[in-house]
LUMFITI-831631 format. One record per atom (N, C-alpha, C, CB): atom name; residue number from 1; x, y, z; residue in one letter. Coordinates in steps of 0.2 Angstrom, whole numbers, plus 5000, padded with zeros to 4 digits. Glycine has a CB too. Example, Ala and Ser with C-alpha at 12.3 -4.5 7.8 and 13.67 -1.06 7.14 Angstrom:
// residues 2
{bafi N 1 {5066 4972 5039} A},
{bafi CA 1 {5062 4978 5039} A},
{bafi C 1 {5066 4984 5039} A},
{bafi CB 1 {5057 4978 5045} A},
{bafi N 2 {5064 4989 5035} S},
{bafi CA 2 {5068 4995 5036} S},
{bafi C 2 {5064 5000 5039} S},
{bafi CB 2 {5070 4997 5029} S},
END
This chain:
// residues 107
{bafi N 1 {4602 4887 4557} M},
{bafi CA 1 {4609 4889 4559} M},
{bafi C 1 {4611 4885 4565} M},
{bafi CB 1 {4610 4897 4560} M},
{bafi N 2 {4617 4882 4565} S},
{bafi CA 2 {4619 4878 4571} S},
{bafi C 2 {4623 4882 4575} S},
{bafi CB 2 {4622 4871 4569} S},
{bafi N 3 {4622 4881 4582} K},
{bafi CA 3 {4626 4885 4587} K},
{bafi C 3 {4633 4882 4587} K},
{bafi CB 3 {4623 4885 4594} K},
{bafi N 4 {4638 4886 4587} R},
{bafi CA 4 {4645 4883 4587} R},
{bafi C 4 {4647 4881 4593} R},
{bafi CB 4 {4650 4889 4584} R},
{bafi N 5 {4652 4876 4594} E},
{bafi CA 5 {4654 4874 4600} E},
{bafi C 5 {4659 4879 4603} E},
{bafi CB 5 {4658 4867 4599} E},
{bafi N 6 {4659 4881 4609} P},
{bafi CA 6 {4663 4886 4612} P},
{bafi C 6 {4671 4883 4612} P},
{bafi CB 6 {4661 4888 4619} P},
{bafi N 7 {4675 4887 4612} I},
{bafi CA 7 {4682 4886 4613} I},
{bafi C 7 {4685 4891 4618} I},
{bafi CB 7 {4687 4887 4606} I},
{bafi N 8 {4688 4888 4623} Y},
{bafi CA 8 {4691 4892 4628} Y},
{bafi C 8 {4699 4892 4628} Y},
{bafi CB 8 {4689 4889 4635} Y},
{bafi N 9 {4701 4898 4629} K},
{bafi CA 9 {4708 4899 4630} K},
{bafi C 9 {4710 4899 4638} K},
{bafi CB 9 {4711 4906 4627} K},
{bafi N 10 {4714 4895 4640} V},
{bafi CA 10 {4716 4894 4647} V},
{bafi C 10 {4723 4896 4648} V},
{bafi CB 10 {4714 4887 4649} V},
{bafi N 11 {4724 4901 4652} I},
{bafi CA 11 {4731 4903 4653} I},
{bafi C 11 {4732 4901 4661} I},
{bafi CB 11 {4732 4910 4652} I},
{bafi N 12 {4738 4897 4662} F},
{bafi CA 12 {4739 4895 4669} F},
{bafi C 12 {4747 4894 4670} F},
{bafi CB 12 {4736 4888 4670} F},
{bafi N 13 {4749 4895 4676} L},
{bafi CA 13 {4756 4894 4678} L},
{bafi C 13 {4758 4887 4679} L},
{bafi CB 13 {4758 4899 4684} L},
{bafi N 14 {4764 4885 4677} N},
{bafi CA 14 {4766 4878 4678} N},
{bafi C 14 {4773 4878 4678} N},
{bafi CB 14 {4763 4873 4673} N},
{bafi N 15 {4776 4877 4684} Q},
{bafi CA 15 {4784 4876 4685} Q},
{bafi C 15 {4787 4882 4682} Q},
{bafi CB 15 {4786 4870 4682} Q},
{bafi N 16 {4785 4888 4684} G},
{bafi CA 16 {4789 4894 4682} G},
{bafi C 16 {4787 4896 4674} G},
{bafi CB 16 {4796 4893 4683} G},
{bafi N 17 {4783 4893 4671} Q},
{bafi CA 17 {4781 4894 4664} Q},
{bafi C 17 {4774 4896 4664} Q},
{bafi CB 17 {4783 4888 4659} Q},
{bafi N 18 {4772 4900 4659} V},
{bafi CA 18 {4765 4901 4657} V},
{bafi C 18 {4763 4897 4651} V},
{bafi CB 18 {4764 4909 4656} V},
{bafi N 19 {4757 4893 4652} Y},
{bafi CA 19 {4755 4889 4647} Y},
{bafi C 19 {4748 4893 4645} Y},
{bafi CB 19 {4753 4882 4650} Y},
{bafi N 20 {4748 4893 4638} E},
{bafi CA 20 {4742 4896 4635} E},
{bafi C 20 {4739 4890 4630} E},
{bafi CB 20 {4743 4902 4631} E},
{bafi N 21 {4733 4887 4633} M},
{bafi CA 21 {4731 4882 4629} M},
{bafi C 21 {4724 4883 4627} M},
{bafi CB 21 {4731 4875 4634} M},
{bafi N 22 {4721 4879 4622} Y},
{bafi CA 22 {4714 4880 4620} Y},
{bafi C 22 {4711 4873 4621} Y},
{bafi CB 22 {4714 4882 4613} Y},
{bafi N 23 {4704 4873 4624} A},
{bafi CA 23 {4701 4867 4625} A},
{bafi C 23 {4693 4868 4624} A},
{bafi CB 23 {4702 4865 4633} A},
{bafi N 24 {4690 4863 4623} K},
{bafi CA 24 {4683 4863 4622} K},
{bafi C 24 {4678 4862 4628} K},
{bafi CB 24 {4680 4858 4617} K},
{bafi N 25 {4681 4859 4634} Q},
{bafi CA 25 {4678 4858 4640} Q},
{bafi C 25 {4682 4860 4646} Q},
{bafi CB 25 {4676 4851 4640} Q},
{bafi N 26 {4679 4864 4650} I},
{bafi CA 26 {4682 4867 4656} I},
{bafi C 26 {4676 4867 4662} I},
{bafi CB 26 {4685 4874 4655} I},
{bafi N 27 {4678 4864 4667} Y},
{bafi CA 27 {4673 4864 4673} Y},
{bafi C 27 {4677 4862 4679} Y},
{bafi CB 27 {4668 4859 4672} Y},
{bafi N 28 {4673 4864 4685} Q},
{bafi CA 28 {4676 4863 4692} Q},
{bafi C 28 {4676 4856 4693} Q},
{bafi CB 28 {4672 4867 4697} Q},
{bafi N 29 {4682 4853 4696} S},
{bafi CA 29 {4683 4846 4697} S},
{bafi C 29 {4679 4844 4703} S},
{bafi CB 29 {4690 4845 4697} S},
{bafi N 30 {4678 4838 4704} D},
{bafi CA 30 {4676 4835 4710} D},
{bafi C 30 {4682 4835 4715} D},
{bafi CB 30 {4673 4828 4709} D},
{bafi N 31 {4688 4835 4713} L},
{bafi CA 31 {4694 4836 4717} L},
{bafi C 31 {4694 4843 4719} L},
{bafi CB 31 {4700 4834 4713} L},
{bafi N 32 {4694 4844 4726} W},
{bafi CA 32 {4693 4851 4728} W},
{bafi C 32 {4699 4855 4726} W},
{bafi CB 32 {4692 4851 4736} W},
{bafi N 33 {4698 4861 4724} G},
{bafi CA 33 {4703 4866 4722} G},
{bafi C 33 {4706 4865 4715} G},
{bafi CB 33 {4708 4865 4727} G},
{bafi N 34 {4703 4861 4711} F},
{bafi CA 34 {4706 4860 4704} F},
{bafi C 34 {4700 4861 4699} F},
{bafi CB 34 {4708 4852 4703} F},
{bafi N 35 {4703 4863 4693} L},
{bafi CA 35 {4699 4864 4687} L},
{bafi C 35 {4700 4859 4682} L},
{bafi CB 35 {4700 4871 4684} L},
{bafi N 36 {4695 4856 4679} E},
{bafi CA 36 {4696 4850 4674} E},
{bafi C 36 {4696 4854 4667} E},
{bafi CB 36 {4691 4845 4675} E},
{bafi N 37 {4701 4852 4663} V},
{bafi CA 37 {4702 4854 4656} V},
{bafi C 37 {4702 4848 4652} V},
{bafi CB 37 {4708 4859 4655} V},
{bafi N 38 {4697 4848 4647} E},
{bafi CA 38 {4697 4842 4643} E},
{bafi C 38 {4697 4844 4635} E},
{bafi CB 38 {4691 4838 4644} E},
{bafi N 39 {4698 4840 4631} E},
{bafi CA 39 {4697 4841 4624} E},
{bafi C 39 {4702 4847 4621} E},
{bafi CB 39 {4690 4842 4622} E},
{bafi N 40 {4708 4846 4622} F},
{bafi CA 40 {4713 4851 4620} F},
{bafi C 40 {4712 4852 4613} F},
{bafi CB 40 {4720 4849 4622} F},
{bafi N 41 {4713 4858 4610} V},
{bafi CA 41 {4713 4859 4603} V},
{bafi C 41 {4719 4862 4601} V},
{bafi CB 41 {4707 4864 4602} V},
{bafi N 42 {4722 4859 4596} F},
{bafi CA 42 {4728 4861 4593} F},
{bafi C 42 {4727 4863 4585} F},
{bafi CB 42 {4734 4856 4593} F},
{bafi N 43 {4731 4867 4582} G},
{bafi CA 43 {4730 4869 4575} G},
{bafi C 43 {4731 4863 4571} G},
{bafi CB 43 {4735 4875 4573} G},
{bafi N 44 {4728 4864 4565} E},
{bafi CA 44 {4728 4858 4560} E},
{bafi C 44 {4735 4858 4557} E},
{bafi CB 44 {4723 4859 4555} E},
{bafi N 45 {4737 4853 4554} R},
{bafi CA 45 {4744 4852 4551} R},
{bafi C 45 {4743 4854 4543} R},
{bafi CB 45 {4746 4845 4552} R},
{bafi N 46 {4739 4859 4542} T},
{bafi CA 46 {4738 4861 4535} T},
{bafi C 46 {4743 4866 4533} T},
{bafi CB 46 {4731 4863 4534} T},
{bafi N 47 {4746 4869 4538} Q},
{bafi CA 47 {4751 4875 4537} Q},
{bafi C 47 {4758 4872 4535} Q},
{bafi CB 47 {4752 4879 4543} Q},
{bafi N 48 {4761 4875 4531} V},
{bafi CA 48 {4768 4873 4529} V},
{bafi C 48 {4773 4875 4534} V},
{bafi CB 48 {4770 4877 4522} V},
{bafi N 49 {4772 4881 4538} V},
{bafi CA 49 {4776 4882 4543} V},
{bafi C 49 {4774 4879 4550} V},
{bafi CB 49 {4777 4890 4544} V},
{bafi N 50 {4778 4876 4553} V},
{bafi CA 50 {4777 4872 4559} V},
{bafi C 50 {4780 4876 4565} V},
{bafi CB 50 {4779 4865 4559} V},
{bafi N 51 {4775 4878 4570} D},
{bafi CA 51 {4777 4881 4576} D},
{bafi C 51 {4780 4876 4581} D},
{bafi CB 51 {4771 4885 4579} D},
{bafi N 52 {4787 4877 4583} P},
{bafi CA 52 {4790 4872 4587} P},
{bafi C 52 {4787 4872 4594} P},
{bafi CB 52 {4797 4874 4588} P},
{bafi N 53 {4785 4878 4597} S},
{bafi CA 53 {4782 4878 4604} S},
{bafi C 53 {4775 4874 4604} S},
{bafi CB 53 {4781 4885 4606} S},
{bafi N 54 {4771 4875 4598} E},
{bafi CA 54 {4765 4871 4598} E},
{bafi C 54 {4766 4864 4597} E},
{bafi CB 54 {4761 4874 4592} E},
{bafi N 55 {4771 4862 4594} E},
{bafi CA 55 {4773 4855 4593} E},
{bafi C 55 {4775 4852 4600} E},
{bafi CB 55 {4778 4854 4588} E},
{bafi N 56 {4779 4856 4604} K},
{bafi CA 56 {4781 4854 4610} K},
{bafi C 56 {4775 4852 4615} K},
{bafi CB 56 {4786 4859 4613} K},
{bafi N 57 {4770 4857 4615} L},
{bafi CA 57 {4764 4856 4619} L},
{bafi C 57 {4760 4850 4616} L},
{bafi CB 57 {4760 4863 4618} L},
{bafi N 58 {4759 4849 4610} K},
{bafi CA 58 {4756 4844 4607} K},
{bafi C 58 {4759 4837 4609} K},
{bafi CB 58 {4755 4844 4599} K},
{bafi N 59 {4765 4837 4609} A},
{bafi CA 59 {4769 4831 4611} A},
{bafi C 59 {4768 4830 4619} A},
{bafi CB 59 {4776 4831 4609} A},
{bafi N 60 {4768 4835 4623} Q},
{bafi CA 60 {4768 4835 4630} Q},
{bafi C 60 {4761 4832 4632} Q},
{bafi CB 60 {4769 4841 4633} Q},
{bafi N 61 {4755 4834 4628} F},
{bafi CA 61 {4749 4833 4630} F},
{bafi C 61 {4746 4827 4626} F},
{bafi CB 61 {4744 4839 4630} F},
{bafi N 62 {4750 4824 4622} E},
{bafi CA 62 {4748 4818 4618} E},
{bafi C 62 {4745 4812 4623} E},
{bafi CB 62 {4753 4815 4613} E},
{bafi N 63 {4739 4810 4621} G},
{bafi CA 63 {4736 4805 4625} G},
{bafi C 63 {4733 4807 4632} G},
{bafi CB 63 {4742 4800 4627} G},
{bafi N 64 {4733 4813 4633} V},
{bafi CA 64 {4730 4816 4639} V},
{bafi C 64 {4723 4817 4638} V},
{bafi CB 64 {4733 4823 4642} V},
{bafi N 65 {4719 4814 4642} V},
{bafi CA 65 {4711 4814 4641} V},
{bafi C 65 {4709 4820 4645} V},
{bafi CB 65 {4708 4808 4644} V},
{bafi N 66 {4712 4821 4651} R},
{bafi CA 66 {4709 4827 4655} R},
{bafi C 66 {4715 4829 4660} R},
{bafi CB 66 {4703 4825 4660} R},
{bafi N 67 {4716 4836 4660} S},
{bafi CA 67 {4721 4839 4665} S},
{bafi C 67 {4717 4842 4671} S},
{bafi CB 67 {4725 4844 4661} S},
{bafi N 68 {4720 4841 4677} F},
{bafi CA 68 {4718 4844 4683} F},
{bafi C 68 {4722 4850 4685} F},
{bafi CB 68 {4717 4839 4689} F},
{bafi N 69 {4720 4856 4684} V},
{bafi CA 69 {4724 4862 4685} V},
{bafi C 69 {4722 4865 4692} V},
{bafi CB 69 {4724 4867 4679} V},
{bafi N 70 {4727 4866 4696} P},
{bafi CA 70 {4725 4869 4703} P},
{bafi C 70 {4722 4876 4701} P},
{bafi CB 70 {4731 4870 4707} P},
{bafi N 71 {4717 4878 4705} M},
{bafi CA 71 {4713 4884 4703} M},
{bafi C 71 {4718 4890 4705} M},
{bafi CB 71 {4707 4885 4708} M},
{bafi N 72 {4722 4890 4709} H},
{bafi CA 72 {4727 4895 4711} H},
{bafi C 72 {4732 4896 4706} H},
{bafi CB 72 {4730 4895 4718} H},
{bafi N 73 {4733 4892 4701} S},
{bafi CA 73 {4737 4892 4695} S},
{bafi C 73 {4734 4896 4689} S},
{bafi CB 73 {4740 4886 4693} S},
{bafi N 74 {4728 4896 4689} I},
{bafi CA 74 {4724 4899 4683} I},
{bafi C 74 {4725 4907 4683} I},
{bafi CB 74 {4717 4898 4684} I},
{bafi N 75 {4728 4909 4678} V},
{bafi CA 75 {4728 4916 4677} V},
{bafi C 75 {4722 4919 4674} V},
{bafi CB 75 {4735 4918 4672} V},
{bafi N 76 {4719 4916 4668} R},
{bafi CA 76 {4714 4919 4665} R},
{bafi C 76 {4711 4913 4661} R},
{bafi CB 76 {4716 4925 4661} R},
{bafi N 77 {4704 4914 4660} I},
{bafi CA 77 {4700 4909 4655} I},
{bafi C 77 {4696 4914 4651} I},
{bafi CB 77 {4696 4904 4659} I},
{bafi N 78 {4696 4913 4644} D},
{bafi CA 78 {4692 4917 4640} D},
{bafi C 78 {4689 4912 4635} D},
{bafi CB 78 {4697 4922 4636} D},
{bafi N 79 {4682 4914 4633} E},
{bafi CA 79 {4679 4910 4628} E},
{bafi C 79 {4681 4914 4622} E},
{bafi CB 79 {4671 4910 4629} E},
{bafi N 80 {4684 4911 4617} V},
{bafi CA 80 {4686 4914 4611} V},
{bafi C 80 {4682 4912 4605} V},
{bafi CB 80 {4693 4913 4610} V},
{bafi N 81 {4682 4916 4599} E},
{bafi CA 81 {4678 4915 4593} E},
{bafi C 81 {4682 4910 4589} E},
{bafi CB 81 {4677 4921 4590} E},
{bafi N 82 {4689 4911 4589} R},
{bafi CA 82 {4693 4907 4585} R},
{bafi C 82 {4699 4904 4588} R},
{bafi CB 82 {4695 4911 4578} R},
{bafi N 83 {4702 4899 4586} L},
{bafi CA 83 {4708 4896 4589} L},
{bafi C 83 {4714 4900 4588} L},
{bafi CB 83 {4708 4889 4586} L},
{bafi N 84 {4718 4901 4593} G},
{bafi CA 84 {4724 4904 4592} G},
{bafi C 84 {4730 4899 4592} G},
{bafi CB 84 {4725 4909 4598} G},
{bafi N 85 {4736 4901 4593} T},
{bafi CA 85 {4742 4896 4594} T},
{bafi C 85 {4743 4895 4601} T},
{bafi CB 85 {4748 4899 4590} T},
{bafi N 86 {4743 4888 4603} P},
{bafi CA 86 {4745 4887 4610} P},
{bafi C 86 {4752 4888 4611} P},
{bafi CB 86 {4743 4879 4612} P},
{bafi N 87 {4754 4890 4617} K},
{bafi CA 87 {4761 4891 4618} K},
{bafi C 87 {4763 4891 4625} K},
{bafi CB 87 {4763 4898 4615} K},
{bafi N 88 {4770 4890 4626} I},
{bafi CA 88 {4773 4891 4633} I},
{bafi C 88 {4778 4897 4633} I},
{bafi CB 88 {4776 4884 4635} I},
{bafi N 89 {4777 4901 4638} S},
{bafi CA 89 {4782 4906 4639} S},
{bafi C 89 {4785 4906 4646} S},
{bafi CB 89 {4779 4913 4636} S},
{bafi N 90 {4790 4910 4647} E},
{bafi CA 90 {4793 4910 4654} E},
{bafi C 90 {4789 4915 4658} E},
{bafi CB 90 {4800 4912 4653} E},
{bafi N 91 {4788 4914 4664} A},
{bafi CA 91 {4784 4918 4668} A},
{bafi C 91 {4789 4924 4670} A},
{bafi CB 91 {4781 4915 4675} A},
{bafi N 92 {4787 4930 4669} K},
{bafi CA 92 {4791 4936 4671} K},
{bafi C 92 {4789 4939 4677} K},
{bafi CB 92 {4791 4941 4665} K},
{bafi N 93 {4793 4941 4681} G},
{bafi CA 93 {4791 4945 4687} G},
{bafi C 93 {4793 4952 4686} G},
{bafi CB 93 {4796 4942 4693} G},
{bafi N 94 {4793 4956 4691} G},
{bafi CA 94 {4795 4963 4691} G},
{bafi C 94 {4789 4968 4691} G},
{bafi CB 94 {4799 4964 4684} G},
{bafi N 95 {4783 4965 4691} G},
{bafi CA 95 {4777 4969 4691} G},
{bafi C 95 {4776 4971 4699} G},
{bafi CB 95 {4771 4966 4688} G},
{bafi N 96 {4770 4974 4700} N},
{bafi CA 96 {4768 4975 4707} N},
{bafi C 96 {4764 4970 4710} N},
{bafi CB 96 {4765 4982 4707} N},
{bafi N 97 {4762 4965 4705} V},
{bafi CA 97 {4758 4960 4708} V},
{bafi C 97 {4762 4953 4707} V},
{bafi CB 97 {4751 4959 4703} V},
{bafi N 98 {4762 4950 4713} M},
{bafi CA 98 {4766 4944 4714} M},
{bafi C 98 {4762 4938 4712} M},
{bafi CB 98 {4769 4943 4721} M},
{bafi N 99 {4763 4933 4707} P},
{bafi CA 99 {4759 4928 4706} P},
{bafi C 99 {4759 4923 4711} P},
{bafi CB 99 {4762 4924 4699} P},
{bafi N 100 {4754 4919 4712} F},
{bafi CA 100 {4753 4914 4718} F},
{bafi C 100 {4752 4908 4714} F},
{bafi CB 100 {4748 4916 4723} F},
{bafi N 101 {4755 4902 4715} P},
{bafi CA 101 {4761 4901 4720} P},
{bafi C 101 {4768 4904 4716} P},
{bafi CB 101 {4762 4894 4722} P},
{bafi N 102 {4772 4906 4721} V},
{bafi CA 102 {4779 4908 4718} V},
{bafi C 102 {4783 4902 4716} V},
{bafi CB 102 {4782 4913 4723} V},
{bafi N 103 {4786 4902 4710} P},
{bafi CA 103 {4790 4896 4709} P},
{bafi C 103 {4796 4896 4714} P},
{bafi CB 103 {4793 4897 4701} P},
{bafi N 104 {4799 4890 4715} M},
{bafi CA 104 {4804 4890 4720} M},
{bafi C 104 {4811 4892 4716} M},
{bafi CB 104 {4805 4882 4723} M},
{bafi N 105 {4815 4896 4720} P},
{bafi CA 105 {4821 4898 4717} P},
{bafi C 105 {4826 4892 4716} P},
{bafi CB 105 {4825 4903 4721} P},
{bafi N 106 {4829 4892 4710} E},
{bafi CA 106 {4834 4886 4709} E},
{bafi C 106 {4840 4887 4713} E},
{bafi CB 106 {4836 4886 4702} E},
{bafi N 107 {4843 4881 4716} K},
{bafi CA 107 {4849 4881 4720} K},
{bafi C 107 {4855 4880 4716} K},
{bafi CB 107 {4848 4876 4726} K},
END
């Protein structure tokens, strides 16, 4: 029985949005304060229904070999058993915990 390759779900803040991505490699960068995320995983195109948010992410990260994400932007990292749907959603405030860094208000 072969050991399966781990898949990680990485949730991080980027410009007022919450990114939920899947990757095969995650490690601390040599650049101080950054996490390196490599080998992004997207769903296969075998489905008839296409998710527009996943397609947007796929286009945005097309050709990206490695992303350097600031550690203070990381919300959570989970090792998961199966691939979910990558997505972007708006960061919502209103709780009793303030995310760091706080997105700059629009003028």
